[in-house]
C-alpha positions in Angstrom: 98.6 36.6 6.5 97.5 39.3 4.2 94.0 41.0 4.5 92.6 42.8 1.5 89.8 45.2 2.1 87.4 46.2 -0.8 85.6 49.0 1.0 88.6 51.4 1.1 91.7 51.7 3.2 91.3 50.2 6.7 93.2 52.2 9.3 91.3 50.6 12.2 91.8 47.4 14.0 91.2 44.2 12.1 87.9 43.5 13.9 86.5 46.9 12.9 87.5 46.4 9.3 85.8 43.0 9.1 82.5 44.4 10.5 82.5 47.2 8.0 83.2 44.7 5.3 80.2 42.6 6.3 77.9 45.7 6.4 79.0 46.7 3.0 78.2 43.2 1.7 74.5 43.4 2.8 73.6 46.6 1.0 72.2 44.5 -2.0 69.6 41.8 -2.8 71.6 39.1 -1.1 71.0 40.5 2.3 68.6 38.6 4.6 64.9 39.2 4.3 63.5 41.6 6.8 59.8 42.1 5.8 57.2 41.2 3.2 55.2 43.6 1.1 51.7 42.2 0.3 49.7 44.1 -2.5 47.3 43.7 -5.4 44.1 42.7 -3.7 41.2 44.9 -5.0 39.4 47.1 -2.4 36.5 47.5 -2.2 35.2 44.2 -3.6 32.2 41.9 -3.3 32.4 38.8 -1.3 33.8 35.9 -3.3 35.7 38.2 -5.7 38.7 36.3 -7.1 41.9 38.4 -6.6 45.6 38.1 -7.4 48.1 39.0 -4.7 51.8 39.9 -5.0 54.4 39.3 -2.3 57.7 41.2 -2.5 60.5 40.4 -0.1 62.5 43.3 1.3 65.8 43.6 3.2 66.3 45.8 6.2 67.7 48.4 3.8 64.5 48.4 1.7 66.0 46.6 -1.2 64.3 43.7 -2.9 65.8 40.5 -1.4 66.5 38.8 -4.8 68.3 35.9 -3.1 65.4 35.0 -0.9 64.5 31.3 -1.1 62.3 31.0 2.0 58.7 29.6 2.2 55.8 31.8 3.0 52.4 31.0 4.5 49.2 33.0 4.1 46.6 34.0 6.7 43.6 36.4 6.8 41.3 38.1 9.2 38.5 36.4 7.0 38.1 33.0 8.5 36.3 31.9 5.3 38.9 33.2 2.9 40.5 31.0 0.2 44.2 31.7 0.2 47.3 30.4 -1.7 49.1 27.3 -0.4 52.5 27.7 1.2 55.1 28.8 -1.4 58.9 28.6 -1.6 60.5 31.5 -3.5 63.1 30.7 -6.2 66.3 32.6 -6.9 69.3 32.2 -9.3 71.6 34.5 -7.2 71.1 33.1 -3.8 74.0 31.7 -1.9 72.5 28.3 -2.8 70.6 28.9 -6.0 67.4 26.9 -6.5 66.5 28.2 -9.9 68.2 29.0 -13.3 65.5 30.8 -15.4 62.2 32.5 -14.7 63.1 32.8 -11.0 61.2 34.9 -8.5 64.2 37.0 -7.4 62.3 38.3 -4.4 58.8 38.9 -5.8 56.0 36.6 -6.8 52.4 37.1 -7.9 49.7 34.5 -7.0 47.2 34.8 -9.8 43.5 34.6 -8.9 44.5 32.9 -5.6 42.7 35.0 -3.0 38.9 34.8 -2.4 37.5 36.8 0.5 33.9 35.9 1.6 33.2 37.7 4.9 31.8 41.2 4.6 34.0 43.6 6.7 37.4 45.3 6.5 39.8 42.4 6.1 43.5 41.9 5.7 45.7 39.2 4.1 49.1 38.4 5.7 52.1 36.6 4.4 54.6 35.2 6.9 58.0 33.4 6.5 57.3 29.9 7.6 60.6 29.6 9.5 61.0 33.1 10.7 57.7 34.7 11.9 59.2 38.2 12.2 59.5 38.3 8.4 56.0 39.1 7.4 53.7 41.7 5.8 50.0 42.4 5.3 47.6 44.1 2.9 45.1 45.7 5.2 42.0 47.8 4.8 40.5 45.5 2.2 36.8 46.3 2.2 34.6 43.3 1.4 31.0 43.9 0.7 28.1 41.5 1.0 26.6 39.8 -2.1 22.9 39.6 -2.8 20.5 38.0 -0.3 20.5 34.2 -0.6 19.0 32.9 2.7 17.1 34.0 5.7 18.2 33.0 9.2 15.3 32.4 11.6 16.2 32.2 15.3 15.3 33.2 18.8 12.5 30.8 19.5 13.3 29.1 22.8 13.2 25.3 22.9 11.8 23.3 24.6 8.7 25.4 25.2 5.1 25.0 26.4 2.3 25.0 23.9 0.5 28.3 23.8 3.4 30.5 25.1 4.4 33.5 23.0 7.9 33.9 21.7 9.9 36.5 19.9 11.6 35.5 16.6 14.4 37.1 14.7 14.9 37.0 10.9 18.3 38.0 9.5 19.0 38.3 5.7 22.3 36.8 4.6 24.3 36.1 1.5 25.8 32.8 0.6 28.7 33.4 3.0 26.8 34.5 6.0 27.1 38.2 5.5 24.2 40.3 6.5 22.5 42.0 3.6 21.9 45.5 5.1 20.2 46.9 2.0 17.5 44.2 1.8 14.0 45.7 1.5 12.0 42.6 0.5 8.7 41.4 2.1 8.7 38.1 4.0 5.8 35.7 5.0 5.8 33.2 7.8 4.7 29.5 7.9 5.0 26.7 10.3 4.7 22.9 10.5 2.3 23.7 13.3 -1.0 24.3 11.5 -2.5 26.0 14.5 0.5 28.4 15.2 0.0 32.1 15.6 2.6 33.8 13.3 3.6 37.4 12.4 1.9 39.1 9.5 3.8 39.7 6.3 6.6 42.2 6.9 8.6 44.5 4.6 12.3 45.1 5.7 13.7 48.6 5.9 17.1 49.9 5.2 18.8 53.1 6.5 19.9 54.8 9.7 18.3 53.1 12.8 16.2 50.8 10.5 16.3 47.0 10.0 19.4 46.9 7.8 19.0 43.1 7.2 17.7 42.0 10.7 14.4 42.3 12.4 13.0 40.9 15.7 9.3 40.2 15.9 8.5 40.6 19.6 6.2 37.9 21.1 4.8 37.2 17.7 5.0 33.4 17.5 2.8 31.1 19.5 3.2 27.4 18.8 0.3 25.2 20.0 0.8 21.6 18.7 3.0 19.4 20.8 6.0 17.8 19.0 9.0 19.0 17.0 8.0 22.0 15.0 9.6 24.5 12.7 8.9 28.2 11.8 9.9 29.3 8.3 10.3 32.8 6.8 10.2 33.2 3.0 10.5 36.2 0.6 7.1 36.7 -1.0 8.7 37.3 -4.4 11.7 35.0 -4.5 10.6 31.7 -3.0 14.2 30.4 -2.9 15.1 33.1 -0.4 13.9 31.3 2.7 15.0 29.9 6.1 13.7 28.0 9.1 14.3 27.5 12.7 13.6 23.8 13.1 13.6 21.2 15.9 11.6 23.5 18.2 10.3 21.1 20.9 6.8 22.1 21.9 5.6 20.4 25.1 1.9 20.1 26.1 0.4 22.6 28.4 -1.5 21.6 31.6 -4.6 19.4 31.2 -7.8 21.3 30.6 -10.2 18.7 29.2 -10.7 14.9 29.3 -11.6 13.0 26.1 -13.7 9.9 26.7 -13.9 7.4 23.8 -13.9 3.7 22.8 -17.4 2.6 23.9 -19.0 0.9 20.9 -22.4 2.3 19.7 -24.8 0.8 19.2 -24.3 -1.9 21.7 -26.5 -4.4 23.6 -27.6 -4.1 27.1 -25.1 -5.6 29.6 -22.2 -5.5 27.2 -18.9 -4.9 28.9 -16.9 -2.3 26.9 -13.5 -0.8 27.2 -13.3 3.0 27.7 -10.3 5.3 27.1 -9.7 8.6 28.9 -7.2 11.0 27.5 -6.1 14.2 29.2 -5.6 17.1 26.8 -4.5 20.7 27.1 -6.4 23.7 25.6 -4.8 23.0 22.2 -5.8 19.3 22.0 -2.3 18.0 22.9 -2.1 15.0 25.1 -1.2 16.3 28.6 1.5 13.7 29.3 2.3 15.2 32.7 -1.3 14.8 34.0 -1.4 12.9 37.3 -4.9 13.9 38.5 -7.6 11.4 39.7 -10.7 10.9 37.6 -14.1 9.6 38.6 -16.8 8.2 36.2 -20.5 9.0 36.0 -23.2 8.0 33.5 -26.7 8.9 32.4 -27.5 5.2 32.9 -28.2 4.9 36.6 -27.7 1.2 36.4 -24.3 1.4 34.6 -21.3 -0.5 36.0 -18.4 2.0 35.9 -14.6 2.0 36.7 -13.5 3.0 40.2 -11.7 6.3 40.7 -8.3 6.3 39.1 -5.1 8.3 39.5 -3.1 8.9 36.3 0.6 8.2 36.3 3.5 9.8 34.4 6.8 8.4 33.4 8.5 5.8 31.3 6.0 3.0 30.5 3.2 4.7 32.5 0.0 6.5 31.5 1.5 9.8 30.3 -2.0 11.3 29.8 -4.0 8.4 28.4 -5.4 5.3 30.1 -7.7 2.5 28.9 -10.1 0.8 31.3 -10.9 -2.8 30.2 -13.4 -4.1 30.8 -14.5 -0.6 31.8 -18.2 0.2 31.3 -21.3 -2.0 31.3 -24.5 -0.1 30.3 -27.7 -1.7 31.2 -30.6 0.7 30.4 -31.8 0.7 26.8 -31.7 4.2 25.2 -29.1 6.8 24.3 -26.6 7.1 27.1 -23.4 9.0 27.9 -20.3 8.3 30.1 -18.4 11.2 31.8 -14.9 11.4 33.4 -14.1 14.3 35.7 -11.0 15.3 37.7 -11.9 14.9 41.4 -10.1 18.2 42.3 -10.7 20.4 39.3 -14.2 19.8 38.1 -13.7 21.8 34.9 -11.3 19.1 33.7 -14.0 16.8 32.4 -15.3 15.1 29.2 -17.9 12.8 28.0 -18.7 10.2 25.3 -22.3 10.9 24.3 -24.7 9.3 21.9 -24.1 5.8 23.0 -27.1 3.8 21.7 -27.9 0.9 24.0 -30.4 -1.6 22.5 -32.3 -4.5 24.0 -30.3 -7.7 23.9 -33.3 -9.8 22.7 -32.6 -11.6 19.4 -34.3 -9.9 16.4 -32.4 -11.7 13.6 -30.2 -14.7 12.8 -27.0 -14.4 10.9 -26.2 -17.5 8.8 -22.7 -18.1 7.5 -20.0 -20.7 6.9 -21.6 -22.7 4.0 -18.8 -23.0 1.4 -19.3 -21.5 -2.0 -18.7 -22.8 -4.5 -19.0 -26.4 -3.5 -19.4 -29.7 -5.3 -22.8 -31.4 -5.1 -22.9 -33.9 -2.3 -20.4 -32.1 -0.1 -21.2 -32.2 3.6 -21.1 -28.6 5.1 -21.5 -26.9 8.5 -23.6 -23.8 9.1 -22.8 -21.1 11.7 -25.9 -19.4 13.1 -25.6 -16.3 15.3 -28.6 -14.8 17.1 -28.2 -11.0 16.9 -30.1 -8.2 18.7 -31.3 -4.9 17.1 -27.9 -3.4 17.5 -26.2 -6.1 15.6 -24.6 -7.6 18.7 -24.7 -11.3 19.5 -27.8 -12.0 21.7 -25.9 -14.1 24.2 -29.1 -15.0 26.1 -31.0 -16.4 23.1 -32.5 -19.9 23.8 -34.9 -20.3 20.8 -35.2 -23.4 18.6 -33.9 -23.0 15.0 -34.8 -24.9 11.9 -32.6 -25.0 8.8 -34.2 -24.9 5.3 -32.8 -24.5 1.8 -33.9 -23.9 -1.8 -32.3 -27.3 -2.8 -35.1 -29.8 -2.9 -32.6 -32.7 -2.7 -30.8 -31.4 0.3 -30.2 -33.2 3.5 -30.8 -30.7 6.3 -29.6 -30.8 9.9 -32.1 -31.4 12.7 -33.7 -28.5 14.6 -31.6 -27.2 17.4 -32.7 -25.5 20.7 -30.0 -23.0 21.7 -28.7 -23.2 25.3 -27.5 -20.4 27.6 -24.0 -22.0 27.4 -23.9 -21.5 23.6 -24.3 -17.7 24.2 -26.2 -17.1 21.0 -23.9 -19.0 18.6 -24.3 -22.6 17.3 -22.8 -24.5 14.4 -25.1 -27.0 12.7 -23.5 -30.0 10.9 -24.7 -32.4 8.2 -26.0 -30.1 5.5 -25.7 -31.8 2.1 -26.7 -29.8 -1.0 -27.1 -31.9 -4.2 -28.8 -29.9 -6.9 -26.3 -27.9 -9.1 -27.5 -24.3 -9.0 -27.2 -21.2 -6.8 -29.0 -21.9 -3.5 -29.7 -20.2 -0.2 -29.7 -21.6 3.3 -32.0 -20.2 5.8 -32.3 -20.5 9.6 -35.6 -19.6 11.3 -36.8 -19.5 14.9 -39.7 -22.1 14.8 -41.7 -20.1 17.4 -41.0 -16.5 16.0 -40.7 -16.6 12.3 -39.5 -13.1 12.1 -36.3 -14.1 13.8 -34.6 -15.5 10.7 -31.6 -15.1 8.5 -30.2 -16.4 5.2 -26.9 -17.1 3.5 -27.5 -16.5 -0.1 -25.5 -17.2 -3.3 -24.3 -20.6 -2.3 -23.1 -22.0 -5.6 -23.3 -25.8 -6.0 -21.4 -27.3 -8.9 -22.0 -30.8 -10.4 -20.1 -33.8 -9.2 -18.2 -36.2 -11.4 -20.1 -38.2 -14.0 -21.8 -41.3 -12.5 -24.2 -42.2 -15.3 -25.2 -41.4 -18.9 -28.7 -40.5 -19.8 -29.8 -41.5 -23.3 -33.0 -39.8 -24.5 -34.6 -37.9 -27.4 -36.1 -40.6 -29.5 -39.9 -40.5 -29.6 -41.5 -43.9 -29.9 -42.6 -45.4 -32.3 -40.1 -44.9 -35.2 -40.2 -46.5 -38.6 -37.6 -49.0 -39.5 -34.8 -47.4 -41.5 -35.5 -43.9 -40.5 -32.7 -41.8 -38.9 -33.5 -40.8 -35.4 -31.7 -38.1 -33.3 -30.9 -38.9 -29.7 -29.0 -37.2 -26.9 -26.4 -38.4 -24.4 -26.1 -36.4 -21.1 -23.4 -37.1 -18.5 -24.9 -36.8 -15.0 -23.5 -37.0 -11.5 -24.9 -39.1 -8.8 -27.6 -36.6 -8.1 -28.9 -36.1 -11.6 -27.0 -32.9 -12.3 -25.5 -32.6 -15.8 -21.7 -33.3 -15.3 -20.6 -30.3 -17.4 -16.9 -31.1 -16.8 -17.2 -34.6 -18.2 -14.4 -35.3 -20.8 -14.7 -39.1 -21.2 -15.1 -41.1 -24.4 -18.5 -42.8 -25.0 -19.2 -45.8 -27.2 -22.7 -46.5 -28.5 -24.6 -49.8 -28.9 -28.1 -51.0 -29.8 -30.2 -54.2 -29.3 -31.1 -54.0 -33.0 -28.8 -56.4 -34.9 -29.5 -54.4 -38.1 -29.2 -51.0 -36.3 -26.5 -48.4 -37.1 -25.1 -46.3 -34.2 -22.5 -43.4 -34.2 -18.8 -44.0 -33.7 -17.4 -43.4 -30.2 -17.4 -39.7 -29.2 -14.9 -38.0 -26.9 -16.6 -35.2 -24.9 -15.0 -31.8 -25.0 -15.3 -28.8 -22.6 -17.5 -27.2 -25.2 -20.0 -30.1 -25.0 -20.6 -29.3 -21.4 -21.6 -32.9 -20.7 -24.2 -33.0 -23.5 -24.0 -34.6 -27.0 -26.5 -35.2 -29.8 -26.2 -37.9 -32.4 -28.2 -40.0 -34.9 -29.0 -43.7 -35.1 -30.9 -45.9 -37.6 -33.0 -48.8 -36.2 -34.2 -51.4 -38.8 -35.6 -54.4 -36.9 -39.2 -54.1 -35.9 -40.1 -54.5 -32.3 -38.9 -53.0 -29.0 -35.3 -51.9 -29.3 -32.8 -49.9 -27.1 -29.8 -47.6 -27.6 -27.0 -47.6 -25.1 -24.0 -45.5 -24.3 -21.0 -46.4 -22.1 -17.7 -44.8 -21.0 -14.9 -46.6 -22.7 -12.7 -46.4 -19.6 -15.1 -46.5 -16.7 -17.8 -49.1 -17.6 -19.9 -48.1 -14.6 -20.7 -44.8 -16.3 -23.3 -46.0 -18.7 -27.0 -45.6 -19.7 -29.6 -46.7 -22.2 -32.8 -45.7 -23.8 -35.0 -48.9 -23.8 -38.5 -49.6 -25.2 -38.1 -47.9 -28.6 -41.0 -49.2 -30.7 -39.8 -49.8 -34.2 -42.6 -50.2 -36.8 -42.0 -52.0 -40.1 -41.3 -49.8 -43.1 -43.5 -50.0 -46.2 -43.8 -53.4 -48.0 -41.3 -54.0 -50.7 -41.8 -57.8 -51.2 -44.5 -60.6 -51.0 -44.0 -64.2 -50.1 -46.5 -67.1 -50.8 -46.0 -70.1 -48.6 -48.0 -73.2 -47.3 -48.4 -75.3 -50.5 -46.6 -78.7 -50.1 -43.9 -79.4 -52.6 -45.9 -82.4 -54.0 -49.7 -82.1 -54.5 -52.3 -84.3 -56.3 -53.7 -82.6 -59.4 -57.1 -81.2 -58.8 -56.7 -81.1 -55.1 -57.4 -77.7 -53.3 -54.4 -76.3 -51.4 -54.3 -73.4 -48.9 -51.4 -70.8 -49.1 -50.3 -67.7 -47.1 -49.2 -64.4 -48.6 -46.9 -62.2 -46.4 -45.8 -58.6 -47.2 -42.2 -57.7 -46.1 -40.4 -54.3 -45.8 -36.7 -53.8 -46.9 -35.4 -55.1 -43.6 -37.3 -58.4 -43.7 -39.9 -57.1 -41.2 -43.5 -58.2 -41.9 -45.1 -55.1 -43.3 -48.1 -55.2 -40.9 -49.5 -52.1 -42.3 -49.6 -53.3 -45.9 -53.1 -52.8 -47.5 -52.3 -53.4 -51.1 -54.2 -55.6 -53.6 -52.6 -58.9 -54.5 -52.9 -60.6 -58.0 -52.2 -64.3 -58.2 -50.7 -66.1 -61.2 -49.3 -69.6 -61.8 -47.1 -71.5 -64.2 -50.0 -74.0 -64.4 -52.3 -72.5 -67.1 -55.2 -74.6 -65.9 -54.8 -73.7 -62.2 -57.7 -72.2 -60.3 -56.3 -69.2 -58.3 -57.9 -66.8 -55.8 -59.6 -63.8 -57.4 
């Protein structure tokens, strides 16, 4: 076998020549990558500056490894950094080319691919993904903070007891959490706790041994209201520059006062009332851990009070508040108070004062329960309560009560003597109001008239039509004259049935009379209608009206005296058809009006004539 050496004559053993040949072959770009050169990131720069970065692959001899086709991965000392994704280099001269044109050939620039966010001296490193010794870094990249964008409030311990002082720290940061060391703004404090003690407004300083973006306010915050609270710091000029420490759990302090409440005022003597006792700390928070024993006293020496009671604490227990029911019965009229006091620490005490206790003798009656509106003829009940001067039911009332009403047609319940078992309340039955109008119903003690009460504004509406009332014609009338009459629909109690919508037909006893055509009532009529009729037959006549559907709904106007009209004709009667010449015969002259009524009022002069020229006639 023949060996050809291209690095010069080989006078050594074959192995030595092969080694020299290999070494000579790795002097160029096809030698293996040994390290990576990372460059191009601007320094110094502001946080979030977008930078390009260039990675060049070098061989151990310092030449660019143009045949490199490895994949690189980026890391940074800035945990917030935005970095290029893994990248595989391309080469046209590699042992196994992966590119033909525009190939990397050992160097690649990642345009606008690096964003550093954390203020400090940072580095960016590129590492071969399969051979970690092939790597390189750009170090000493100075990243400076941006402008202030938020305040970080911290340091207040939680949970904490109401009224205890705490320090609070405020740090000024940019959008990426970098401290803004040159901030010199003024901040103000606020809190969800309206009673909190907070630091005064403060202007930050910058420089050697000064704030440089962070300041601690020693023992400057005191939260007093139990619950979940927050403390907020805000720049006095730029309101959006703010920050809070939230979810600060404030627990109540120890009990310092008892709050007594729930006893009604005014109230009647001998009324059993619930009473609530709440243990509170000095800041009015409920002292949920209170387990003391309380005793009760009162300015009313006759009062019935709860026994001593030891508070409990825990799930489903008192936790600082307890209601005693029935708790207190005050018996002495006047202004009274009830006090609860801790049996060990007398300064833990509290009272409900100004409790007005009034005599439980009845002074008034309260009337209620009568429906309004109601239809005439409805049977109603009436609730009557005897009340004392405090407005409480006088449970011992035993007076006799009488019901009265402004409705003159009403049916009223019988008088009732209250009994002790009724405890000041009785319901009367059997009230019937019949007159359509606005009425009142009154209850009165028959022995003491000042003990009374009224339910006013009880509206009674008409019932359905039961009859028709025909009226309006003044008697007498003259035969042939037109007379106006009215028809009114009325309920069973004489109220105008304003909702009546029936059709009414008219009639008359006068065979010559003229009456209107039937009329259908409308809502606008309101149960009342006017019409005209002409009566012609002398004598006593009537006009009637009747519902065309319900014949029971009817009515008439009788006894209309019709007088004859003026005479328009004379009749001469009484002479027999055959008489003897010369004999004297009697005859009657009668005056008639146009309707054949005898014109009884005729006073005219009558002249007689005859076809017998020799007849003797009355003068």
